[in-house]
C-alpha positions in Angstrom: 7.7 28.5 7.4 10.9 28.1 9.6 9.8 24.5 10.7 9.4 24.0 6.9 13.1 25.2 6.2 14.3 23.2 9.0 12.9 20.1 7.8 14.0 20.6 4.2 17.8 21.2 5.6 17.4 18.1 7.7 16.3 16.1 4.6 19.2 17.5 2.5 21.8 16.6 5.3 20.7 12.7 5.0 23.3 11.8 2.0 26.0 13.7 4.0 25.3 11.8 7.2 25.2 8.1 5.3 28.5 9.0 3.7 30.2 10.2 6.8 28.9 7.3 8.8 30.5 4.9 6.3 33.7 6.5 6.5 33.9 6.8 10.3 34.2 2.8 10.6 37.2 1.8 12.6 39.0 0.2 9.6 41.4 2.9 8.5 44.6 1.1 9.9 43.4 -2.3 8.1 44.7 -2.0 4.5 45.4 -4.7 1.9 49.0 -5.0 1.5 49.6 -3.3 -1.9 52.6 -5.5 -3.2 53.8 -8.9 -2.6 56.3 -9.3 0.2 59.6 -10.1 -1.5 62.0 -12.7 -0.1 65.0 -14.4 -1.6 63.5 -16.6 -4.2 65.6 -19.7 -3.1 64.6 -18.9 0.6 63.3 -22.0 2.5 60.3 -22.3 4.5 62.2 -21.0 7.8 63.1 -17.8 6.0 59.4 -17.4 5.1 58.0 -18.1 8.5 60.6 -15.6 10.0 59.7 -12.9 7.7 55.7 -13.2 8.5 56.4 -13.5 12.1 58.5 -10.5 12.2 56.1 -8.3 10.4 53.1 -9.6 12.6 55.1 -8.8 15.7 55.9 -5.3 14.3 52.2 -4.4 14.0 51.5 -5.2 17.6 47.6 -6.1 16.8 47.8 -9.6 17.8 48.2 -11.9 20.9 50.1 -15.0 21.2 50.7 -15.3 17.4 52.1 -18.5 16.0 53.5 -18.6 12.2 54.5 -22.0 10.7 55.4 -22.9 7.2 55.6 -26.3 5.8 56.2 -26.9 2.1 55.1 -23.3 1.3 51.9 -23.5 3.5 51.5 -21.0 6.0 49.7 -22.0 9.3 48.7 -18.9 11.2 47.6 -19.0 14.9 46.6 -16.5 17.6 44.1 -14.0 18.7 43.0 -10.9 16.5 40.8 -8.1 18.1 38.8 -7.6 14.7 37.7 -9.7 11.8 39.3 -7.1 9.5 42.8 -7.6 11.2 42.5 -11.3 11.0 41.7 -11.0 7.2 44.6 -8.7 6.9 47.2 -11.1 8.1 45.8 -13.8 5.7 46.3 -11.6 2.8 49.9 -10.5 4.0 50.9 -14.3 4.1 49.3 -15.2 0.9 51.3 -12.4 -1.1 54.6 -13.3 0.4 56.8 -14.8 -2.1 57.0 -18.8 -2.2 53.9 -19.1 -0.4 51.6 -21.7 -1.9 48.6 -21.7 0.4 47.5 -20.2 3.7 45.5 -21.7 6.7 44.5 -18.8 9.0 43.5 -20.6 12.2 43.4 -17.2 14.3 40.5 -16.3 16.4 38.8 -13.0 17.1 38.2 -11.8 20.5 36.0 -8.8 20.5 36.4 -7.9 24.1 33.8 -5.1 25.4 35.7 -2.4 26.8 34.1 0.2 29.0 35.4 3.5 27.3 33.7 7.0 26.2 35.9 6.9 22.9 33.0 5.8 20.7 30.5 8.4 22.2 33.2 11.0 21.7 33.5 9.8 18.0 30.1 10.0 17.5 29.8 13.6 18.5 32.7 14.5 16.5 31.0 13.0 13.6 27.9 14.9 14.3 29.9 18.1 14.6 31.4 17.5 11.3 28.1 16.8 9.8 26.6 20.0 11.1 29.4 22.1 9.8 28.7 20.2 6.5 25.3 21.1 6.1 25.2 24.4 7.6 25.5 26.2 4.1 22.2 24.4 3.1 20.6 25.4 6.4 21.4 29.0 5.8 20.1 28.8 2.2 17.0 27.0 3.2 16.3 29.5 6.0 16.9 32.5 3.5 15.3 31.1 0.2 12.2 29.5 1.4 10.9 32.6 3.7 11.7 34.8 0.5 9.9 32.6 -1.8 7.0 32.6 0.9 6.9 36.4 1.0 7.2 36.8 -2.8 4.2 34.4 -3.2 2.2 36.5 -0.8 2.9 39.6 -2.8 1.7 37.8 -6.0 -1.3 36.8 -4.4 -2.1 40.2 -3.5 -1.3 41.5 -6.7 -3.4 38.7 -8.5 -6.6 39.6 -6.0 -6.3 43.3 -7.3 -5.9 42.5 -11.0 -8.8 40.1 -10.8 -11.1 42.5 -8.6 -13.1 43.7 -11.7 -13.1 40.3 -13.5 -14.2 37.9 -10.6 -17.0 39.2 -8.5 -17.0 36.2 -6.0 -14.2 37.0 -3.2 -13.9 33.4 -2.5 -13.2 32.5 -6.1 -11.0 35.5 -6.4 -8.8 34.1 -3.4 -8.7 30.7 -4.8 -7.3 32.0 -8.2 -4.9 34.4 -6.7 -3.3 31.6 -4.3 -3.2 29.1 -7.5 -1.0 31.8 -9.3 1.2 32.3 -6.3 1.7 28.7 -5.4 4.2 28.1 -8.4 6.5 30.9 -6.9 6.7 28.8 -3.5 7.5 25.6 -5.5 10.3 27.5 -7.2 12.0 28.3 -4.1 12.0 24.8 -2.9 13.3 23.9 -6.5 16.1 26.3 -6.0 16.9 24.8 -2.8 17.0 21.5 -4.0 19.1 22.2 -7.0 21.6 23.9 -5.2 22.1 21.0 -2.9 22.9 18.7 -5.7 19.5 17.0 -5.4 18.6 17.5 -9.2 16.8 14.5 -9.7 14.9 14.8 -6.5 13.9 18.6 -7.6 12.7 17.3 -11.1 10.8 14.5 -9.3 8.9 17.3 -6.9 8.1 19.5 -9.8 6.8 16.8 -12.1 5.3 14.7 -9.5 2.9 17.5 -7.9 0.4 16.8 -10.7 0.4 12.9 -10.0 0.4 13.7 -6.3 -2.7 15.8 -6.8 -4.5 13.2 -8.4 -3.3 10.5 -5.8 -4.8 12.8 -3.2 -7.9 13.6 -5.1 -8.7 9.9 -4.9 -7.7 9.5 -1.2 -9.9 12.6 -0.2 -12.7 12.3 -2.5 -15.2 14.1 -0.3 -12.7 16.9 0.3 -12.3 17.1 -3.1 -15.9 17.0 -4.3 -16.6 19.8 -1.8 -13.9 22.0 -3.1 -15.0 21.7 -6.6 -18.6 22.4 -5.7 -17.5 25.5 -3.9 -15.7 26.7 -7.2 -18.8 25.7 -9.4 -21.1 27.6 -7.0 -18.8 30.9 -6.9 -18.9 30.9 -10.5 -22.5 30.5 -11.0 -23.4 32.5 -7.5 -27.0 31.2 -7.0 -26.8 33.3 -3.9 -24.6 36.0 -2.3 -23.8 36.9 1.1 -27.0 37.8 3.5 -29.5 36.3 0.9 -32.2 34.4 2.4 -32.3 30.9 1.0 -33.6 27.5 1.4 -31.6 24.6 0.3 -31.7 20.7 1.4 -34.6 21.6 3.8 -32.6 24.1 5.5 -33.8 27.9 5.5 -31.7 30.9 6.7 -29.3 33.7 5.9 -26.2 32.9 4.0 -23.3 34.0 6.1 -20.0 32.8 4.1 -18.6 30.2 2.0 -15.5 28.0 2.3 -13.6 25.4 0.5 -15.8 22.6 2.4 -19.1 24.1 3.4 -21.7 27.1 3.2 -22.4 28.6 6.5 -26.2 29.5 6.9 -27.7 31.3 9.7 -31.1 30.0 10.5 -34.1 32.1 12.0 -33.4 30.6 15.4 -29.8 32.2 15.3 -28.0 28.7 14.8 -25.2 28.5 12.5 -25.4 25.7 10.0 -22.6 24.2 7.9 -24.1 22.7 4.9 -21.6 20.9 2.7 -21.2 22.5 -0.8 -21.6 19.2 -2.5 -24.9 18.8 -1.1 -25.9 22.4 -1.9 -24.6 21.9 -5.6 -26.7 18.8 -5.9 -29.9 20.3 -4.3 -32.7 22.8 -5.1 -31.8 26.1 -4.1 -34.7 28.6 -3.5 -33.3 32.2 -2.9 -36.0 34.5 -1.5 -33.6 37.6 -2.0 -32.7 37.4 -5.3 -36.0 38.8 -6.8 -37.2 41.6 -4.5 -41.0 41.1 -5.5 -42.4 38.4 -3.4 -46.0 37.3 -3.1 -48.1 36.4 0.1 -51.4 34.9 0.7 -54.0 34.3 3.4 -57.7 32.8 3.7 -60.6 34.3 5.2 -64.0 32.6 5.7 -67.3 34.9 5.5 -70.8 33.7 6.1 -73.2 32.3 3.7 -75.5 35.3 4.3 -72.8 37.8 3.1 -72.5 39.1 -0.2 -69.3 37.7 -1.7 -68.6 40.5 -4.1 -69.0 43.1 -1.5 -66.5 41.0 0.6 -64.1 40.9 -2.1 -64.4 44.6 -2.7 -63.8 45.4 1.1 -60.5 43.2 1.1 -59.2 44.5 -2.3 -59.9 48.2 -0.8 -58.0 47.6 2.2 -55.1 45.9 0.2 -54.9 48.9 -2.2 -54.7 51.4 0.6 -52.0 49.6 2.6 -48.4 51.2 1.9 -46.7 47.9 2.0 -48.6 46.1 -0.6 -47.2 46.4 -4.3 -49.9 48.2 -7.0 -48.0 46.2 -9.6 -48.4 43.2 -9.7 -51.9 43.9 -8.3 -53.5 42.0 -5.5 -56.0 39.3 -6.2 -59.1 38.4 -4.2 -60.9 35.2 -5.3 -63.0 32.6 -4.0 -61.2 29.6 -3.2 -63.6 27.1 -1.4 -67.2 26.6 -0.3 -66.8 25.2 3.2 -69.0 23.6 5.5 -70.1 26.8 7.3 -67.9 29.5 5.5 -67.3 30.7 1.7 -63.3 30.9 2.0 -61.8 33.8 0.2 -58.0 33.5 -0.9 -55.9 36.7 -1.0 -52.8 37.2 -3.1 -50.7 40.2 -2.8 -47.0 41.1 -3.7 -44.8 43.1 -1.3 -41.0 44.1 -1.6 -39.2 41.1 0.1 -35.9 42.8 0.6 -37.4 45.6 2.8 -40.7 44.1 4.3 -41.1 41.1 6.4 -43.4 38.4 5.3 -44.7 37.6 8.6 -45.3 41.0 9.9 -47.0 42.0 6.8 -49.4 39.0 6.9 -50.2 39.8 10.4 -51.0 43.6 9.6 -53.3 42.7 6.7 -55.1 39.9 8.5 -56.0 42.5 11.3 -56.9 45.1 8.7 -59.3 42.7 6.7 -60.7 41.5 10.1 -61.7 45.1 11.2 -62.9 46.1 7.7 -65.1 43.1 7.3 -66.8 43.4 10.8 -67.2 47.3 10.1 -69.3 46.2 6.7 -71.2 44.0 8.6 -69.9 41.0 6.8 -69.9 37.8 9.3 -67.0 35.5 10.0 -68.2 32.6 11.6 -66.4 29.9 13.1 -66.7 26.5 10.9 -66.5 24.1 13.9 -68.9 25.6 16.6 -70.8 28.8 14.9 -74.0 28.4 12.9 -75.5 31.4 11.2 -79.2 32.0 10.7 -79.8 34.5 8.1 -83.3 35.4 8.8 -82.6 35.4 12.5 -84.5 33.6 15.3 -87.9 34.6 16.8 -88.4 33.9 20.6 -91.6 34.6 22.1 -91.4 35.3 25.8 -94.6 34.9 28.0 -94.5 36.9 31.1 -97.0 36.6 34.2 -99.1 39.4 34.9 -99.0 40.7 31.6 -101.7 40.4 29.1 -100.8 38.0 26.1 -101.6 40.7 23.4 -98.8 42.9 24.8 -96.2 40.1 24.7 -94.0 40.9 21.7 -91.0 39.3 20.1 -87.8 39.8 21.7 -85.2 40.9 19.1 -81.8 39.9 19.5 -79.2 42.7 20.8 -76.9 44.1 18.2 -73.3 44.1 18.9 -71.3 47.2 19.5 -69.2 48.4 16.6 -65.7 46.9 16.8 -62.7 49.2 17.5 -60.9 50.4 14.5 -57.6 48.5 14.2 -54.5 50.4 13.4 -52.4 49.9 10.2 -49.4 48.6 12.4 -49.0 47.3 16.0 -46.0 47.4 18.4 -45.2 43.8 17.5 -45.3 44.7 13.8 -43.2 47.7 14.1 -42.5 49.2 10.8 -43.0 45.7 8.9 -39.0 45.9 8.2 -37.5 42.6 7.2 -35.3 41.6 10.4 -34.0 38.4 8.8 -31.3 40.0 6.6 -28.7 41.9 8.3 -27.1 45.2 6.6 -25.4 44.5 3.4 -21.6 44.5 3.5 -19.2 45.9 1.1 -16.8 43.8 -1.2 -13.9 44.6 1.2 -15.4 43.1 4.2 -16.6 39.9 2.0 -13.1 39.4 0.7 -11.6 39.8 4.4 -14.1 37.2 5.6 -13.3 34.8 2.7 -9.7 35.0 3.3 -10.1 34.4 7.2 -12.1 31.4 6.5 -9.4 30.0 4.1 -6.8 30.9 6.5 -8.4 28.9 9.1 -8.7 25.6 6.8 
């Protein structure tokens, strides 16, 4: 803020500097004669010549001066140190009574003199200029920080007043700063008005809108992202800590600023997605509705009773605590495969509390255990072939009567172990993608930090 004040003070000092530089030219001792030089009206050329020569010699400005008058025409010869003094002596002769014309043949000898006088004069001019603009600098250093402080107070008051009307912290911050900006603009206007730059002050206030339009065209992408952020803040398709998928990117929403929305992916990476892209894309919010549906497919053998398998799977789903009873789960035949009958299972759960991948893992273990315990086969489609009636194998053993030979029966597999409802990897099935919800004050503080960093 102090840098801004100093810049404005220097800008205000520029007119005074131009005026002072004009006044400090070394021409104060060269003035046009104010009245004709009177000589006796009947004076001769000799009298005119003597009168002009005496005046020129009295000044001491010229070297080797020769004044010659013939028939009222004055011829001037000699050396002058500046063009101004050469012109001065010509005007002196022209205003002398009885002079008809002046022929100025004097030359100018601008000899370079090694002297610190010009530097000292320039330093003195700067000192005078600094003293002249000092009141403006003091005014700028007082008014502009005061206007900045008042604008901050207005912004905070606006945030408090809009807390119940605008839910989005980002939008509330933008509106509050828009309300406080005219206060700062008023402080700049006061400084320019007191400095006497009224026209510039009016142009500054009146041209703010035009400047905004010009900047809008120059920075079209930035303006597009900013407007998109405002619209998204009004519509609120998602909130902080919501798990969303937009423009092919899925993750948890961390924050939104004037340019982009920050999404934390499941891999832990922070992804900055421009707000214009989010506004134009399809947004899938997995957290907006707590009821989410999951599904999985289980293949059973053709020797199994499909209705029995459906009942076993349904009983397991209804007994699981993480599966919602309303909407009720569904167990339906999906496809008759090459070697299996594929049964597709649909179930609903609370997406805010339960992790989808953990719950699916627990349900698949449970269904596998229940089907195996019920004697329902689940063959491998690629390698395993099931013979519903079994395979009769007859073995002939030496030294044993053929009548004593019997058909060997296939050994029955042992009963599978009972699967637990949850494993250590699945933990309590809680959703670990979403961090704990933060309060509105923390959201507002994060939004303010992001806006301040821009």
